[in-house]
N, C-alpha and C positions, 0 to 999 in steps of 0.2 A: 937826481939819480938815486937818492936814498929811498925814494918811494917805489922804485921798480920791483924790488923783491916782494913788497906788499901787494903790488898789482899782479905779479906772476903767480903768487901763492894761491889765490882763489881759483885762477885758471887751472893750475895743476890739480887742485882738489876736485874741480868740476869734471875733469877728464878721468880721474882715477876712481871716483865713486861708482860710476856705472860698471867699470871693470870688476871692482870688488863685488858688486851686486850680482853680476852674471856668474862670477866664480862661486859664490855661496849657493846660488840657485842650482847650478850644475852639480855641486857637491851634494845638496839635499836630494836632488833627483836621483843621483847615483845610489845614495844610501837607501832611498825608498825602493828602488829597483832591486837592490841586493836583498833587502828584507823580504820583499814579495817573493823573490826566487827562493830564498831560504824557507819561507813558509810553505811554498808549493812543493818543494822537495821533501820537506818534513811530512807534509800531508800524504804525498805519494808513498813515502817509506812506511808511514804508519798504516796506510790502507792496504798496501800490497806486499810489504816486506817484513816488518817487525813491529810489534806493539808492546806497550808496557801495561802490566796489571799489578795490583797488589793482592795479597792473600787475606781474605776476610775471615777465615775460619781455621780451625785446627785439624781438619779432616785429612791433611797430608803430612802431619807430623810423623817422624822427625825430619823428613825430607824437606818440608817447607814449614816455616813458622808463621804465626799470625802477624800480619803487617809487613811480611817480606815483599820486596818489589822484584818483579821478574820480567824478563823479556821473552816474547813469544815469537817464534819463527813462523811466519805465515806463508813464505814463498816455497821453501824446500819441499814440504809435504805435498804440494801440488804436483810435483814431478816424481817423488819417490814413494808417496803413500805413507802409511803409518806402520810401526812395528809394535809387537807386544813389548811392554816395558816403557813405552813413551809416556811422558806426562803431558797431557793435553788440556787446553782451555776450550770450553765449548759453551754455546748458548743453551739456556735451559730448554730441554726438549718439550717441556710442558708439565707443570705441576711438581717439579723437583724442588723448587725453592718456595718458601712460604711468602705470602703476600707481605710486602714491607711498605712502611710509610716513612717518607723523609720530610723533615721539617722544611718548609719553604725558606728560601734564602733571598736576600735583596737581588733585584734584577742585575745590578752591576757585577756581583760575585758570580751569578749564574752565567753572565756573558763572558767573564774572564775564564771561568772553568771550561765553558764550551770552546773558547778559542784555544786554550792550552790543550784540550783533548783532541782538537783537530790536528795538532802537530805531534800528538803522542806524549806530551809532557805530563798529563794527568790521565787518570783512568776512572772517570765517574761511573762507568758501567760495570765495574768489577763485581758489584753485588748482583748483577744480572747474569753473571757467568759462573761456571763451576770449573774446578780443576781436579782431575783424577788421573789414575794410571791405567793405561790400556792393558787388559789381560786377555781379552778375546777379540780376534779379528773375524771378518765375515767368513762363515762356514765352520768356525771353531765350535766344538762342544766343550763348554766350561761347566765344571761340577764341583761341589763341595759337600762333604769332604771324604777323603779316603780313610782307611783305618788309623792312619797316623795324624789325621786332622789337617791334611794338606789339600789344597785346591789342585784339580787335575785339568789339563787342557789337552783335548783329543786323547784322553786316556793316560797321559804322562803327568805324574805328580811334579809340582814345582816347589822348590825350596825358596821361600820368600824372605828368609831370615835376614838378608842383607838390608832390606828397607822396611820390613813389616814391623809395625808397632802394636803390641798386644798388651792387655792388662797383665799385671803381675800374676804369675802362676798359671796363666792361660796358654795353651799350646795350639788350640784349634784356630785355623786361619780365618774362620768366619763364624759368627754367632747365629747365622741363618743358613740353613742348607738350601742348595739350589742345584738345578741341572738344566742348562739351557743350550740351545743351538743358535748361534749368532746369525741373523739373516744377512743377506747381501746388502751392502750399503750402510751397515750399522756396526757399532762397536760395543763391547761389554767392558765397563770400567769400574774400578774399585779404588777406594781411598787407602793410603798407606796406614793411616791410623784407623785400622779396620773396624774396631768396635765403637768408633765415634764418627762414622762416615755414612751419610745417607746417599749411597751410590746406586748402581744398577740393581743390587739385590733388593733394595727397599722401594723400588719404583715399578715393580713388575705388575702391580694392579692398575697402573695407568695405561692409557691407550697405546703408548710406545713400548709397553712391556719391559721397561728398564733399559732398553737399548738406546744408544746415542747415534742419531743419523750423522753420517759423514758430512753432510751439508751444514750441520750445526757446529762443526769443529772450526775454531778460529785458527789454531795452529799448535805447534809443539813448543812447550816451555823448555828453554835451554840454558838460561842464565839467571842467577840471583844477583841483582845489582845493588840492593840495599837491605839491611845495613851493611856497611863496608866490611865488618868482621865476618860476614857470611858470604861475601862476594865469591862467586865461582859457578862452575857448570853444574847443571842438574843431571844427576846420574840416571841412565835408563836401565842399567843392570841387565844388559843383553845376555849375559851368561846364565841368568836364571831361566831363560826361555829357550836356550839352545837345545837342539835335539827333538823339538816338538814337531810331529808330522803335520802336513797340511790338513786343513779341514775339508769339508765337502760342500763346495758352493752349489747353489741351485742350478739346474740345467738352464742354459741360455742366459746366465747372469752376466753382468758387466764385469770388467776387470776388477779384481779385489785389491784391498790394501796389501802392501808388501809384507811378506813374512820375514821373520828373523832369519838371517843366513841367506845363502844364495838361492835364487829362484830356480825351479826345476826347468 
């Protein structure tokens, strides 16, 4: 009788092992499914809803600082359009950015970076995009400067003191005079750090004449996420652009980007 427990024990083990094996297999399968679903959702969010970028230059100081991390709303502007004052991220329209060379990295690091970028955790293409503030919508006439050194939009001077960064002792809103009519489907954009920004003003000799096609716009920057001491919403300063009349869209043009304030 003393040998029965020894004989029963192996039998018990032999029946329990397959059960544990099936349990672990199901658990790992569930984890894999959850991870794949999470990656798919993250990819869809990054592609259609919101993206992360970092700021590589100082052209938007003091609104944005170098190496700030921001979130860009890709979804809402598809339904509402853009307003004057919006801070937008857009692909280079062609020739705005200098040709750059990046040191090659090990294939493993490239693969990891690519995977993280697919779900929006990294932004390796930040250096291929620009970020500026919208000053002119389709149909707007934007000029600089009036007798007080202010930019005018459709003949109305705007006071950009809330966000404009100028060199000490300088009051003129631009070091380059201009007078442009924004075509349909395009935007006129300027940097907040006005004397250190190669924006629409300095690209007028290119085929795009300094205008940003709406098709190139990724979305509206709305939140600083890093560093934590700068966490907060990105101000659009709508009050700066209140009271500006509509521009003059071309005859037969497509619906334009939304103006500040109520539509007529």
